[in-house]
N, C-alpha and C positions, 0 to 999 in steps of 0.2 A: 465392463460396468453395465448393469442392467437398469431397467426402469425403477426398481426399488432403490438401488443405490442413488440414482438421480433424485428421487423424492427425498431421501435422507439428506443428501447434500444440500438441496434447496431449503429444507427445513432448518438445517444447521446454519446456513447462511443467514436466514431470517432470525433465528434465535439459537445462538451457540450455547445457551445454558439449558436447552431442553433436555429433560432426562431421557434415558434409554427407554423407560416405560412409555413416556409421552410419544417418543418417536415410533416405538413399536405399535402403539394404537393408531398412529397416523398411517403406517404402511402395512398393518395387519400381521406383524411378526412379534415374537416374544422379545423381552428385554435382552436375554442372552444372544439371540440371533442378531439383533440390532448391534449389540456390542461387537460381535464377531465381524459383521460387515464394516462397521466404522473402523475397527482396528485394521482390517484389510485395506481400506481406503487410505488410512494414515500411512501404513507400511508402503503402499504403492506410490506415495507422494501426491495423491489427489487432494487429500486434506492436509494442509501444511501447518496448521496451528489454530489457536483460539486466542482471542484477546478482548478486552473491554474497550468500548468506544466511549471516549470521555470528552467533555467540553473543554477545549484547550484554554479558553479565556479564564475559566475557573482555576486553572493551574498556573496562571500568570503568563500565559502565552497568547497575548492579545493581538499580535500582528502576524498575519499570514501573507506570504508573498510567493509568487511563482518566478523562478529565476532561470532564464535560458543561458546556457553556457556554450560558447564557441571555443574550439580547441585550436592550438597552433598546428601548423602543418607538421606531418610526420610524428605526431604525438601518439603514444600508446594509449588507446581508449581505456583498456582495462586498468592501466596504471593510474589514470586520472580517477576512474570509478573507485578504486581502492582508497585514494586520497580523500575523495568526497565522503566516503563511508566514515571517516574519522571525525567529520563535523556533525556533532549531535543535533544541531539546529535543523539539519536536513531530515525531513520526515519521509519523503518519497523521492526517488531518483529514477528517471526514465531515459533511456537511450532512444533518441528520436531521429526521424528524417526531417529535413527542412534546413532552415538557415542555422539553427543551433544543433549541437551534438547531444546535449543533455537538457532535460527540463527537470527542475527541482521544486519541490514544495518545501518551503522553509517556514518554521514557526519560531517566533522570538517574542520577548516581552514587550518591546517598544521599538520605535523607529531608530533609536540609537543602537539598539541591539542588531537591527537589520543592517544598519550601516557597517557595523563591525563585521558582521557575517559576510557582507558583500566584499569588504576589503580582504578578508581571508580567502574568499573564493577567487578574487582577482589575483591574489598573490600565489595561488596554487600553481605549481609547475605544470605546464601544458595548457593552461587556460589563457586564451587570448582576449576574450571579451565576455562580459555578462550583460544581460538585459533583464530588468526587474519590473514586474507588475505587482503592485500591492493590492491585495484583496480587500475591498471595502466592506462586504458582507457575504456571508455564506448562505445561499438559498437551500442547498442540500449537499450532503457529502456522504460517501460510503453507501451509495444506493445499492440495493440488492434487487437486481432484475431477475427475470425468469431465465432459467437455463435454456440454451438453444435446444431445439428438438433433436432427439437421438437419430443419428444417421442409420439408415437401414441397409 
């Protein structure tokens, strides 16, 4: 990956709807050259997808919570992760170091929905404890920072 690839990735992180012509003007390449580079980055697994960022509350998902999960001893972490994948309320799932094994970002319509989700999580085979923090307001989310400098 060279400096031009890094510029293209940064531009797409900031605006995933940018046209190949716009991207080409930004990096000084033709649209077809940009297309080739982006296709190569996708094939290599560097670019993993594109999606719209939406306001969750406008979709009826007004409650966001962070839920830490501790696992029972001798539990298969990957087995639990697969079970968690089946819960559509879970938007993000991180395997973490610390007191908990997983941290989840959950979005639901209301507090009753959160209670139902926590009950389902608590009843998941391998889960020994949950710890929930309700988000009161979101100051920012999905921040796009600058890419780290390229190693020489």
